[in-house]
C-alpha angles and dihedrals in degrees: 000000000000089000090051093051092047091050091048090050091051092049091048092051090048091052092049092050092047093049095046091050090053091046092051090051091048096047096038092075120049111246093220096049112133132194111266089218090058090047089053091052091047092051092050093048091049090055092045091053090050091049093049092052093044089049089052089055102258092143092052096058121059091209091058097047094088088066088068096047096087089056101051138054096226123081104214134049105259116239114254129200092201143008129218112230105222134201096188144341136211123203114212113247098227118053114203116238116212127160093346094308130103122222114206121187120208121195113211122195105213132214094184143297136267114216112199092224103032103033130222127350128177094196090113094051115143094008124126120235119195116213123192119218122191117205118195138168111264118183091337096312132094113249136171103252099180141012121194115223094018100197117129116260104204127169124257090254092051092050092047089052091049092047094049091049091050090045090054093045102046126088094184109107093209093051090046090054092048091051092046092052090048093050091048092046094050095043094049095044112109116228118225116231090254093058100049 
């Protein structure tokens, strides 16, 4: 009987040691830990999706704004005094991780800008504007938490569509003239081979 109790005690100790070793291994590494390289790729792709939708004019049309909501931390389309008419954009390959946030730089090649009070100007044509996006974790998901500068960067086609819609909808003679000049300016502007 004594032999049986000793053997049972040894088996019990062995089970406890085995279970505690497994528990230490399980709890030593966080279960929700993700690979920083994958997070970097995810942050870059999030910004690229935002840029594609912005380029397609999602910020210019109130009905399209909800498409951007899953990508950003704010709930309403920020007001903008101007928009930068864009021929193309390039998202940098390597986001920078600092304090748990990723910074992603996007290089926009500009055709011009549309100021809401002054109209269209092509004085910034063929220049590059760098925009900084910050991607942070919000309630367990990656979201764009800031864009600087935060102006829309739509394509020429998106801006022309927006201008023509506003031109058709407005009754104000001064606004009509501003929209007409912008349409003419954008349509007559020659594109360089690098922007087509």
